Backbone as CSV, one residue per row, in Angstrom:
resi,resn,N_x,N_y,N_z,CA_x,CA_y,CA_z,C_x,C_y,C_z
1,MET,33.737,49.578,-3.742,33.645,49.274,-2.550,31.913,48.462,-2.546
2,LYS,31.054,49.811,-3.063,29.536,49.433,-3.546,29.622,48.220,-4.181
3,TYR,30.370,47.766,-5.250,30.523,46.717,-5.845,30.988,45.323,-5.056
4,VAL,31.637,45.686,-4.593,32.132,44.160,-3.564,31.140,43.989,-2.598
5,ASP,30.121,44.816,-1.995,29.039,44.786,-0.974,28.275,44.638,-1.529
6,ALA,27.851,44.859,-2.951,26.385,44.076,-3.426,27.190,42.619,-4.099
7,TRP,28.288,42.338,-4.720,28.766,41.049,-5.033,28.423,40.176,-3.725
8,ARG,28.788,40.707,-2.299,28.620,39.697,-1.067,27.383,39.413,-0.687
9,GLN,26.423,40.638,-1.021,25.240,40.287,-0.873,24.197,39.142,-1.941
10,PHE,24.752,39.692,-2.960,24.555,38.661,-3.842,24.808,36.954,-3.806
11,MET,25.784,37.308,-3.362,26.298,35.499,-3.182,26.009,35.333,-2.093
12,GLN,25.674,35.936,-0.832,24.623,35.764,0.247,23.079,35.360,-0.201
13,VAL,22.762,36.031,-1.095,21.184,35.924,-1.153,21.252,34.640,-2.291
14,ARG,22.232,34.471,-2.963,22.371,32.951,-3.728,22.435,31.798,-2.928
15,ARG,23.750,31.958,-1.957,23.328,30.935,-0.610,22.332,30.613,-0.040
16,LEU,21.507,31.731,0.434,20.186,31.314,0.603,19.356,30.941,0.125
17,THR,19.226,31.105,-1.546,18.546,30.455,-2.254,18.947,29.437,-2.253
18,ASP,19.823,28.730,-2.457,20.261,27.261,-2.745,19.987,26.467,-1.436
19,GLU,19.647,26.976,-0.202,19.595,26.442,0.523,18.089,26.561,1.289
20,VAL,17.608,27.208,0.342,15.895,27.422,0.186,15.184,26.043,-0.477
21,TRP,16.094,25.906,-1.616,15.648,24.803,-2.381,16.416,23.675,-2.082
22,LEU,17.484,23.213,-1.556,17.354,22.146,-0.799,16.426,21.687,0.490
23,LEU,16.268,22.777,1.054,15.008,22.514,2.409,13.561,22.159,1.553
24,THR,13.475,23.069,0.476,12.162,22.476,-0.170,12.091,21.119,-0.865
25,ALA,13.625,20.617,-1.467,13.569,19.164,-1.730,13.522,18.277,-0.150
26,GLU,14.172,18.693,0.765,13.908,17.790,1.790,12.392,17.927,2.325
27,VAL,11.515,18.571,2.344,10.218,18.928,2.599,9.377,17.871,2.002
28,ARG,10.016,17.873,0.023,9.016,17.364,-0.405,9.057,15.853,-0.537
29,LEU,10.572,15.313,0.016,10.769,13.856,0.104,9.881,13.763,1.334
30,LEU,9.934,14.211,2.242,9.519,14.125,3.885,8.012,14.061,3.465
31,THR,7.287,14.538,2.284,6.240,14.571,2.307,5.757,13.408,1.566
32,ALA,6.287,12.685,0.704,6.432,11.442,0.052,6.333,10.496,1.375
33,GLU,7.470,10.556,2.080,7.357,9.838,2.596,5.972,9.654,3.585
34,VAL,5.836,10.675,3.940,4.248,10.443,5.018,3.568,10.321,3.985
35,ARG,3.371,10.570,2.849,2.115,10.061,1.888,2.164,8.008,1.790
36,MET,3.197,7.713,1.677,3.772,6.437,1.277,3.476,5.581,2.939
37,LEU,3.768,6.493,4.079,3.363,5.973,5.812,1.818,5.784,5.748
38,THR,1.498,6.918,5.242,-0.203,7.543,5.192,-1.215,6.370,4.589
39,ALA,-0.390,5.678,3.245,-1.124,4.878,2.683,-1.051,3.226,3.317
40,GLU,0.124,3.284,3.964,0.472,2.113,4.715,-0.420,1.652,5.906
41,VAL,-0.613,2.864,6.387,-1.543,2.795,7.749,-2.996,2.656,7.037
42,TRP,-3.374,3.144,5.964,-4.856,3.003,5.375,-4.749,1.315,5.125
43,ARG,-3.415,0.597,4.487,-3.708,-0.907,4.256,-3.918,-1.482,5.502
44,LEU,-3.429,-1.124,6.522,-2.977,-1.920,7.194,-4.407,-1.664,8.296
45,THR,-5.327,-0.320,8.286,-6.634,-0.504,8.819,-7.343,-1.377,8.371
46,ALA,-7.692,-1.219,6.902,-8.274,-2.115,6.051,-7.740,-3.760,6.597
47,GLU,-6.708,-3.947,6.792,-6.619,-5.617,7.283,-7.119,-5.906,8.189
48,VAL,-6.995,-5.016,9.404,-7.524,-5.035,11.042,-8.991,-4.756,10.422
49,ARG,-10.362,-4.374,9.864,-11.227,-4.210,9.610,-11.727,-5.829,9.194
50,MET,-11.148,-6.238,8.052,-11.335,-7.378,7.945,-10.762,-8.730,8.742
51,LEU,-9.702,-8.400,9.222,-9.726,-9.659,10.564,-10.844,-9.518,11.569
52,THR,-10.902,-7.973,11.520,-12.157,-7.818,13.062,-13.325,-8.488,12.397
53,ALA,-13.851,-8.183,11.269,-14.731,-9.213,10.470,-15.007,-10.648,10.594
54,GLU,-13.501,-11.272,10.648,-13.484,-12.547,10.679,-13.822,-13.007,12.027
55,VAL,-13.604,-12.009,13.215,-13.386,-12.731,14.226,-15.081,-12.436,14.341
56,TRP,-15.187,-11.205,14.098,-16.992,-11.647,14.606,-18.090,-12.713,13.752
57,LEU,-17.321,-13.234,12.624,-18.283,-14.474,12.140,-17.835,-15.534,12.568
58,LEU,-16.262,-15.774,13.001,-15.779,-16.799,14.188,-16.586,-16.677,15.379
59,THR,-17.020,-15.452,15.818,-17.621,-15.649,17.066,-19.135,-15.853,17.145
60,ALA,-19.714,-15.433,15.889,-20.814,-16.023,15.756,-21.270,-17.613,14.986
61,GLU,-20.107,-18.302,14.350,-20.268,-19.474,14.612,-19.730,-20.514,15.767
62,VAL,-18.678,-19.711,16.430,-19.045,-20.422,18.075,-20.227,-20.143,18.747
63,ARG,-21.072,-19.478,18.766,-22.065,-18.965,19.213,-23.178,-19.936,18.630
64,ILE,-23.526,-19.845,17.624,-23.925,-21.501,16.624,-23.876,-22.331,17.251
65,LEU,-22.352,-22.949,17.340,-22.159,-24.220,17.933,-22.171,-24.614,19.196
66,THR,-22.058,-23.515,19.474,-22.344,-23.603,21.200,-24.036,-23.919,21.639
67,ALA,-25.322,-23.187,20.715,-26.256,-23.305,20.726,-26.483,-24.754,20.424
68,ASP,-25.894,-25.077,19.734,-26.086,-26.758,19.218,-25.631,-27.994,19.996
69,VAL,-24.497,-27.437,21.070,-24.094,-28.560,21.976,-25.201,-28.649,23.230
70,TRP,-25.803,-27.141,23.570,-26.579,-27.147,24.620,-27.780,-27.822,24.031
71,ARG,-28.600,-27.597,22.749,-29.631,-28.634,22.407,-29.435,-30.008,22.615
72,LEU,-28.279,-30.349,22.039,-27.495,-31.766,22.204,-27.816,-32.228,23.285
73,THR,-27.258,-31.680,24.487,-26.965,-31.730,25.800,-28.509,-32.243,26.414
74,ALA,-29.136,-31.162,25.978,-30.886,-31.362,26.619,-31.663,-32.576,25.613
75,GLU,-30.845,-32.734,24.686,-31.559,-34.239,24.265,-31.070,-35.482,25.202
76,VAL,-30.017,-35.384,25.272,-29.090,-36.220,25.621,-29.403,-36.061,26.954
77,ARG,-29.758,-35.508,27.911,-30.645,-35.460,29.318,-31.903,-36.223,28.888
78,MET,-33.110,-35.904,27.918,-34.135,-36.265,27.926,-34.092,-37.712,27.453
79,LEU,-32.794,-38.393,26.610,-33.120,-39.843,26.836,-32.601,-40.386,27.898
80,THR,-31.423,-39.793,28.511,-31.149,-40.139,29.854,-32.641,-40.736,31.049
81,ALA,-33.065,-39.595,30.788,-34.640,-39.762,31.428,-35.049,-40.977,31.141
82,GLU,-35.484,-40.942,30.149,-36.251,-41.822,29.094,-35.806,-43.378,29.908
83,VAL,-34.244,-43.684,29.218,-33.392,-45.006,29.971,-33.949,-45.416,31.473
84,TRP,-33.757,-44.297,31.966,-34.354,-44.132,33.426,-35.850,-44.843,33.917
85,LEU,-36.482,-44.155,32.667,-37.804,-44.564,33.206,-38.181,-45.966,32.469
86,LEU,-37.169,-46.812,31.563,-37.333,-47.936,30.898,-36.929,-48.875,31.671
87,THR,-35.861,-48.388,32.504,-35.041,-49.397,33.329,-36.114,-49.270,34.984
88,ALA,-36.951,-48.773,35.048,-37.607,-48.767,36.238,-38.597,-49.596,35.715
89,GLU,-39.641,-49.533,34.470,-40.254,-50.310,33.940,-39.825,-51.754,33.941
90,VAL,-38.605,-52.195,33.699,-37.910,-53.640,33.279,-37.814,-54.089,34.864
91,ARG,-37.480,-53.056,35.625,-37.527,-53.745,37.049,-38.770,-54.326,37.949
92,ILE,-39.894,-53.122,37.333,-41.473,-53.333,37.937,-41.678,-55.047,36.880
93,LEU,-41.689,-55.142,36.141,-41.888,-56.305,35.116,-40.950,-57.161,35.798
94,THR,-39.894,-56.928,35.635,-38.845,-58.307,36.561,-39.393,-58.489,37.582
95,ALA,-40.103,-57.722,38.729,-40.682,-58.316,40.088,-42.067,-58.684,40.049
96,ASP,-42.741,-58.516,38.649,-43.844,-58.956,38.196,-43.629,-60.778,37.761
97,VAL,-42.623,-60.850,37.273,-42.135,-62.145,36.623,-42.069,-62.810,37.565
98,TRP,-40.869,-62.690,39.097,-40.761,-63.175,40.099,-41.901,-63.471,40.908
99,LEU,-42.994,-62.567,41.063,-44.081,-63.105,41.620,-44.929,-64.072,41.084
100,LEU,-44.862,-64.035,39.546,-46.104,-64.899,38.854,-45.045,-66.426,39.024
101,THR,-43.622,-66.073,38.885,-42.916,-67.681,39.022,-42.998,-68.024,40.049
102,ALA,-43.506,-67.284,41.550,-43.691,-67.580,43.061,-45.120,-68.175,43.029
103,GLU,-45.936,-67.401,41.989,-47.422,-68.685,41.990,-47.639,-69.828,41.649
104,VAL,-46.560,-69.480,40.396,-46.647,-70.851,39.642,-46.127,-72.080,40.428
105,ARG,-44.773,-71.663,40.894,-44.315,-72.510,42.354,-45.315,-73.421,42.742
106,MET,-46.195,-72.274,43.725,-47.201,-72.402,45.030,-48.040,-73.255,44.094
107,LEU,-48.878,-73.041,43.136,-49.619,-73.883,42.644,-49.151,-75.217,42.284
108,THR,-48.092,-75.154,41.405,-47.328,-76.646,41.153,-46.990,-77.794,42.159
109,ALA,-46.646,-76.819,43.497,-46.240,-77.358,44.533,-47.775,-77.970,45.329
110,ASP,-49.126,-77.571,45.578,-50.163,-77.849,45.735,-50.854,-79.095,44.992
111,VAL,-50.155,-79.330,43.510,-50.912,-80.312,43.068,-50.277,-81.501,43.087
């Protein structure tokens, strides 16, 4: 009877040992998967960082272009103001020509 009990206990220990080995193998597989997923997360993090850097560069470029647009807009406004001044001068000169023409007509009429 002792041998039978000892044999049963031995077989139970062996089954438990086999289960432990299987669980250990599963843990190793899961550990390998976690490592692969961790590597993928690090790769994606690096990619996000690169994309973020690109966004910052593009933002800086947009700011530079916006400043250029504002500068060009100011230049256009200045040129528009100059055109208005020149237009006013042309009108004044045109009025002077009309006045001189009227004077010439009056002098010619007297002769």
